[in-house]
GUSEMI-476646 format. One record per residue (C-alpha): x, y, z; residue in one letter. Coordinates in steps of 0.001 Angstrom, whole numbers, padded with zeros to 6 digits, always signed. Example, Ala and Ser with C-alpha at 12.3 -4.5 7.8 and 13.67 -1.06 7.14 Angstrom:
+012300-004500+007800A +013670-001060+007140S 
END
This chain:
-028959-017273-021466X -031258-014559-022804X -033640-014959-019887X -030706-014754-017453X -029958-011416-019023X -033573-010335-018792X -033904-011183-015091X -030299-010682-013748X -028934-007983-016133X -025168-007887-016553X -024658-010521-013876X -026891-012835-015868X -024794-012210-019004X -021611-013147-017166X -023198-016301-015847X -024476-016987-019367X -020928-016954-020684X -020023-019797-018267X -023153-021714-019371X -022035-021333-023014X -018621-022758-022217X -020172-025625-020312X -022624-026246-023177X -019864-026365-025720X -017774-028760-023613X -020830-030945-023058X -021609-030908-026823X -018096-031941-027727X -018146-034667-025050X -021466-036053-026332X -020200-035874-029908X -017022-037713-028986X -018866-040413-026994X -021431-040931-029754X -019080-040690-032689X -019826-044227-033776X -023464-043235-034377X -022624-040232-036471X -023608-040431-040140X -020286-039156-041349X -016902-038587-039689X -016021-035130-038541X -013671-033329-040943X -010628-031706-039340X -010718-029036-042042X -014216-028122-040916X -013050-027813-037287X -010194-025641-038515X -012609-023420-040475X -014855-023015-037370X -011793-022065-035314X -010801-019487-037939X -014274-018012-037983X -014394-017719-034212X -010824-016302-034058X -011574-013820-036771X -014876-012821-035168X -013131-012310-031779X -010914-009634-033349X -013749-007357-034570X -015124-006089-031209X -011597-004826-030401X -011113-003203-033748X -014591-001567-033666X -014264-000717-029952X -016987-003073-028868X -020716-003251-029360X -022886-000319-028419X -024705-002263-025610X -025295-005692-024163X -028032-006556-026665X -025898-005732-029654X -023003-007701-028184X -025229-010701-027536X -026647-010464-031095X -023100-010276-032482X -022023-013507-030676X -025263-015234-031662X -024814-014216-035355X -021226-015602-035321X -022665-018798-033889X -025266-018868-036621X -022483-018402-039247X -020977-021560-037885X -024343-023278-038356X -024505-021943-041889X -021026-023225-042747X -021873-026642-041198X -025004-026708-043300X -023033-026098-046485X -020392-028659-045386X -022598-031447-043954X -026411-031136-044114X -028650-028417-045524X -031009-028330-042531X -028223-026557-040600X -027869-024011-043386X -031562-023104-043277X -031577-023109-039491X -028636-020781-039341X -030187-018431-041901X -033582-018433-040212X -032236-017853-036691X -029916-015097-038032X -032902-013373-039510X -034807-013749-036283X -031914-012263-034256X -031781-009231-036520X -035572-008758-036416X -035448-008922-032567X -032502-006503-032375X -033920-003855-034760X -037695-004272-034434X -038309-005600-030945X -035482-004112-028966X -037594-003563-025790X -038452-007272-025763X -035156-008496-027166X -034247-010973-024438X -037689-012593-024592X -037575-012568-028390X -034228-014343-028429X -035258-016874-025758X -038420-017826-027660X -037348-017549-031283X -033600-018075-031105X -033319-020636-028294X -036711-022195-029158X -035708-022726-032774X -032404-024349-031857X -033957-026491-029099X -036877-027493-031310X -034613-028451-034172X -032462-030471-031789X -035440-032474-030608X -036599-032901-034200X -033246-034335-035268X -032848-036501-032171X -036360-037973-032226X -037586-037371-035760X -034757-038666-037885X -034366-042425-038195X -031152-043831-039496X -031648-045672-042737X -029573-048871-042894X 
END
């Protein structure tokens, strides 16, 4: 998504929103289809908490009259997503907590220190961290029976 914004500007950001929706739908579908392989059942209270976080976070751009620019807006949405990772880490498994904290710090460093290269920074350090951790969990963890 960040590279779409880098190469396509605002049109890339709009396309990225659709990619995010498709990614969430795909993630839920995969989670539902592989629910028998999950280490623990999904807690409805957790889903409720995530819904409240997202709902609450959706209010603030209207109250504060929006982010100052596209980079700040992208960082805001990414930080809300990382808050969901942090909560999941507290709730389920600590690796998600540390991943959420680390990527949140990287987002802020990119936004405030490397603003000219923000989209590349997010693509490499934000997306790369999440993708790398996903591969690690998928292929590095072995279920202990």
